[in-house]
C-alpha positions in Angstrom: 0.9 8.6 -4.4 0.8 8.4 -0.6 -1.8 6.7 1.4 -2.6 6.4 5.1 -2.9 2.6 5.8 -3.3 0.0 8.5 -0.3 -1.9 7.2 1.6 -1.7 10.5 4.3 -4.4 10.8 6.6 -6.6 8.9 4.0 -9.4 8.9 1.4 -7.1 7.3 3.9 -6.0 4.7 4.5 -9.7 3.9 0.8 -10.2 3.6 0.4 -7.5 0.9 3.7 -8.0 -0.9 2.4 -10.3 -3.6 -0.7 -8.1 -4.2 1.3 -4.9 -4.4 4.2 -6.4 -6.5 1.6 -7.7 -9.0 -0.3 -4.4 -9.1 2.5 -1.8 -9.2 5.7 -3.8 -9.6 8.4 -5.0 -7.2 10.3 -2.1 -5.6 7.7 0.5 -6.6 6.0 0.7 -3.2 7.0 0.9 0.4 5.3 1.3 3.8 6.7 3.5 6.6 5.6 1.6 9.6 7.4 4.0 11.9 5.0 6.8 10.8 1.8 6.9 13.0 -0.2 7.0 9.7 1.6 3.9 8.3 2.3 5.7 5.1 2.2 3.6 1.9 4.1 5.2 -0.9 3.4 4.0 -4.5 5.9 5.1 -7.1 4.1 4.6 -10.4 1.5 6.3 -12.5 0.4 3.0 -14.1 -2.5 2.5 -11.5 -5.1 4.7 -9.9 -5.5 5.4 -6.2 -8.8 3.6 -6.3 -7.1 0.5 -7.8 -4.6 0.4 -4.9 -7.4 0.9 -2.3 -9.6 -1.8 -3.7 -6.7 -4.4 -4.1 -5.7 -3.8 -0.5 -9.3 -4.1 0.7 -9.5 -7.5 -0.9 -6.6 -8.7 1.2 -7.9 -7.2 4.4 -6.2 -3.9 4.6 -7.4 -0.3 4.4 -5.8 2.7 2.7 -6.9 6.2 2.0 -5.3 8.7 -0.2 -3.3 11.2 1.9 -4.3 14.8 1.4 
């Protein structure tokens, strides 16, 4: 799954690391901060897009499923 996000720097990635590692597993997600849309890629089918969006919202970040 790919999401447009507002995770835009290394500090932001550090802020969501624990949440994302717990939700999808360490090494199963990454953020391309060089991309203007700050693409978050999640490499698992164990969670839904809504779960990812809601968890990120709880820690202060936004994400929307990329079309």
